[in-house]
N, C-alpha and C positions, 0 to 999 in steps of 0.2 A: 676691535676686543670685545670679547665675551665678559658680559659681567653675572655675578650670581642673578640666579628667577629672583624677582619683586613679587610680592603678594598683592600688588595693585591691583584691582579689577580695570579691565580693558575697556578703553571707550565703548566697545558693542555692546559692553553689558549692562548699560547704565541705565535702561529701561528693564530688566528682569534678569535675576541672579537667583536664580534656585537652586534646589535643596542637589540635586542629580548634577549641574556645574560643579558647584562646592565640590563634592566627593571627588568629583573627576578631576580636580585640582589639585586637592588635597593627595590622591593617591597616588599621584604621578610625581607630586612634590618628594612624599615622604620614600615612595621605592625608587626613585629616578636621579633625585637633585639635582637637577635640569639646568643647564647653564643656562636656558631662556623655555620658557612657556607662554602657551596662547593655547586659549581653551576657549572657543567659540560656540555658541548656540545657533545651529544654521535651520533649526525649525523651522518649517514652512507654510503650519502654520501659526498658531499665538506662540509665541516665544515662552508661556507657562507650560505650553506641552513638553519640552525638555526633551522631544524624540530624537533629532540628529544633532551630530555634534561632530566641530571638527578639532583634534589636536594638533599642536606643534612643539615638538617637543626634540630640543638640542641636548644631548648627555652624553657625558665619555661613556656611560654604562652600554652604547650602541658601538665604542671603539672595536674594531674588529668583528663586525655581524654584519649578515649580507641582508639588502633590504627585507626579503620577508624575515628573517628572526628577529628585525629590529622592529618590526610591524606586529610579530606573533608575541615577542615582549609585551609590549604595551597593551594590546588585545585581552593576552589573559592576565592582565590587572582588572578586568570590570567582568571577565566571561564567570559563568557558573557552571558546575560540573555537567552539564548537559552541554555544554557549549553556546547556551545562549547568552544575550546581550540584555543587559535591566532597561535598556531603548532601544531605540530601532535601530539607530547608527549611526558609526563611529568611522569616522574618517581619520585616515593617519597620518602626520607627517612625520616622521623621526630622522634626525641626521643626527650626524658626528657633529663635534665640534670643529672640526678641520671642514668638512663640507658645510655647514653653514657660515663659515667664512669665505669659502670660494665661492658659496650660493644662496644666499639667504630668499631665494624665490619660492615662492608657494605656488604647487599646482591650483589651476581653479575647479570649482566643485563643479561635481556631475550633479545632472539632473537625476529626482530621485522619480524612480518608477510607482511608488507607493506599495512595490510589493515587497514579501517577505519579512 
């Protein structure tokens, strides 16, 4: 059963919780009203770099949207007019509530090449 997303800091943010991560969480909460939300800082240098993030979002806002449309919806919340992100990488797992209930798994993160 899905519950409304809570504003508790997940276990992986105990060491560092920065302004970029906070901004990502707040924007996703306000725009998509997720039933489940996880924002993970996957920066491979210092966590304080806040360069790589993974977001897992389960929202009714994705109902009827194809995977690429769901990704564009999330990505569009963080891109500038020129299409650039304010951080290096945003890995997105965007699921409808029905998809999440059927399969709550998340793909493993790919290795970053450092390019881009």
